[in-house]
C-alpha positions as CSV (number, residue, x, y, z in Angstrom):
1,C,-0.3,0.0,-0.1
2,A,1.2,3.2,-0.8
3,F,0.4,5.3,2.4
4,G,-0.2,2.8,4.9
5,T,-3.6,2.9,5.2
6,K,-6.4,0.2,4.8
7,V,-9.2,0.4,2.5
8,D,-11.8,-1.9,1.9
9,S,-12.9,-0.7,-2.0
10,H,-14.4,-3.8,-2.9
11,S,-16.7,-4.7,0.0
12,N,-17.4,-1.0,0.8
13,Q,-18.5,1.3,-2.0
14,T,-19.8,4.0,0.6
15,N,-16.0,4.5,2.0
16,E,-15.2,8.3,1.8
17,F,-12.1,7.4,0.2
18,V,-13.5,5.1,-2.7
19,T,-16.2,8.2,-3.3
20,K,-14.1,10.5,-3.5
21,A,-11.1,8.8,-6.0
22,R,-14.2,7.5,-7.6
23,K,-15.6,11.8,-8.3
24,A,-12.2,12.6,-8.9
25,F,-11.9,11.1,-12.1
26,T,-15.6,10.6,-13.1
27,T,-15.1,14.1,-14.6
28,T,-16.8,14.3,-17.9
29,I,-14.5,16.3,-20.2
30,N,-16.1,19.5,-21.1
31,P,-15.4,20.6,-25.3
32,L,-14.9,24.0,-23.8
33,L,-12.3,23.0,-21.3
34,L,-10.6,21.2,-24.6
35,V,-10.5,25.2,-26.0
36,V,-9.0,26.5,-22.4
37,I,-5.9,23.7,-22.8
38,V,-4.9,24.9,-26.3
39,L,-5.4,28.5,-25.7
40,S,-3.6,28.2,-22.1
41,N,-0.9,26.7,-25.1
42,L,-0.9,29.9,-27.0
43,F,-1.4,32.1,-24.5
44,P,0.6,31.5,-21.3
45,S,0.4,34.4,-19.6
46,L,-3.4,34.9,-20.0
47,F,-3.9,31.6,-18.8
48,K,-2.0,32.5,-16.1
49,V,-4.6,35.4,-15.4
50,L,-7.6,33.3,-15.1
51,S,-6.2,30.5,-13.7
52,P,-9.2,27.9,-14.7
53,K,-9.2,24.9,-13.1
54,F,-9.5,21.7,-15.0
55,F,-10.4,18.8,-11.8
56,P,-12.6,19.9,-8.6
57,T,-10.2,21.0,-6.3
58,E,-12.2,20.2,-2.7
59,I,-11.5,16.5,-4.2
60,F,-7.3,17.0,-4.3
61,V,-7.7,18.7,-0.8
62,Y,-8.9,16.1,1.1
63,F,-6.6,14.0,-0.7
64,K,-3.9,16.5,0.7
65,D,-5.3,16.6,4.6
66,I,-5.8,13.1,4.6
67,C,-1.8,12.8,3.7
68,V,-0.7,15.6,6.1
69,S,-2.8,13.4,9.3
70,I,-1.0,10.3,8.3
71,I,2.3,11.9,8.2
72,K,1.1,13.3,11.6
73,K,-0.1,10.2,13.4
74,R,3.3,8.7,12.1
75,K,4.9,11.0,14.0
76,E,3.8,11.7,16.5
77,A,3.7,7.6,17.7
78,N,7.2,7.6,15.7
79,I,5.8,4.8,13.0
80,R,8.1,4.1,10.0
81,H,6.5,2.2,6.9
82,Q,8.1,1.3,3.6
83,D,6.0,2.8,1.2
84,F,5.8,6.3,-0.6
85,L,4.7,8.2,2.0
86,Q,7.4,7.3,4.4
87,L,9.8,8.2,1.5
88,M,8.8,11.1,1.3
89,V,9.0,12.7,5.1
90,D,12.4,11.0,4.9
91,A,12.9,13.8,1.6
92,Q,11.7,16.3,4.1
93,E,13.7,15.2,8.0
94,S,16.9,14.0,6.1
95,G,17.0,16.0,2.7
96,I,18.3,15.1,-1.2
97,A,21.8,15.9,-2.8
98,E,21.9,17.7,-6.0
99,V,24.8,18.2,-8.3
100,G,26.0,21.5,-7.9
101,S,24.9,24.2,-11.2
102,D,28.7,24.4,-11.8
103,G,28.8,20.5,-12.0
104,I,25.9,20.0,-14.4
105,Q,27.4,22.4,-16.9
106,D,30.9,20.2,-16.8
107,M,28.9,16.6,-17.0
108,E,26.4,17.3,-19.6
109,N,29.5,19.0,-22.2
110,N,31.9,15.8,-21.9
111,L,28.6,13.6,-21.4
112,Y,29.3,11.4,-24.2
113,N,33.2,12.2,-24.0
114,L,34.4,8.7,-23.3
115,G,37.7,8.8,-24.2
116,S,38.9,11.7,-21.9
117,E,39.3,11.9,-18.8
118,Q,37.5,13.7,-16.2
119,K,38.0,15.4,-12.7
120,S,34.8,16.2,-10.6
121,E,35.2,18.7,-9.2
122,T,31.7,19.2,-9.2
123,S,29.9,20.2,-5.4
124,F,26.8,19.2,-3.7
125,I,23.9,20.7,-2.1
126,T,21.3,18.9,0.2
127,K,18.0,20.2,-0.2
128,S,15.2,18.7,1.3
129,L,11.5,18.7,0.5
130,T,9.1,21.1,1.3
131,Q,5.7,19.4,2.6
132,D,3.8,21.3,0.1
133,E,6.2,19.5,-2.1
134,A,6.0,15.9,-0.7
135,L,2.0,16.6,-1.0
136,S,2.0,17.0,-4.1
137,Q,4.2,14.2,-5.0
138,C,1.4,12.1,-3.1
139,V,-1.2,13.4,-4.9
140,L,0.3,12.7,-8.3
141,F,1.9,9.0,-7.0
142,F,-1.9,8.2,-6.4
143,T,-3.4,10.0,-8.9
144,A,-1.4,8.9,-11.9
145,G,-2.3,4.6,-10.3
146,F,-5.6,5.0,-9.5
147,E,-7.0,5.1,-13.2
148,T,-3.9,3.4,-15.3
149,T,-4.5,0.6,-12.3
150,S,-7.8,0.1,-12.9
151,T,-8.1,-0.3,-16.5
152,T,-5.2,-2.6,-16.9
153,I,-7.1,-4.5,-14.8
154,A,-10.5,-4.4,-17.0
155,F,-8.6,-5.3,-19.9
156,A,-6.8,-8.2,-18.7
157,V,-10.1,-9.5,-17.5
158,Y,-11.5,-8.7,-20.6
159,Q,-8.8,-10.6,-21.9
160,L,-9.6,-13.7,-19.9
161,A,-13.2,-13.9,-21.0
162,L,-12.4,-13.5,-25.0
163,C,-9.9,-16.2,-24.5
164,P,-10.7,-18.4,-21.7
165,D,-7.2,-21.1,-22.9
């Protein structure tokens, strides 16, 4: 489980988590929305001013609040899980190493120059994830995996029904 929570979505269809997830992915595509997306690529400054909402905001706020409460419970009880959410918590607390900008330029210039000897003089900095960055990753992880998993399972069951051999 990605978030260390148990949601019995098969037998409890009225669970709030299940209903919010279903609502997040059952939005209808409005042709006007497609026009707005195309116009946003043509006129990015207009897009920043208008800032249209493509998805229901309250649903993603709900998932963000769930992640915040899970993180809070884990920190209070000093509980660790081996899941994606724990990776985000660890990245917040300990930081992640990144190559400094002076080192990136040298690596890009000499990436395919295999015959030459390279001297590594890159500096490393430590950057911790902010809470908003970690929560955004958690919501993205959930949204990226929700619909694709159900579509893959539905296709597999369909193929098994067509070819039971």
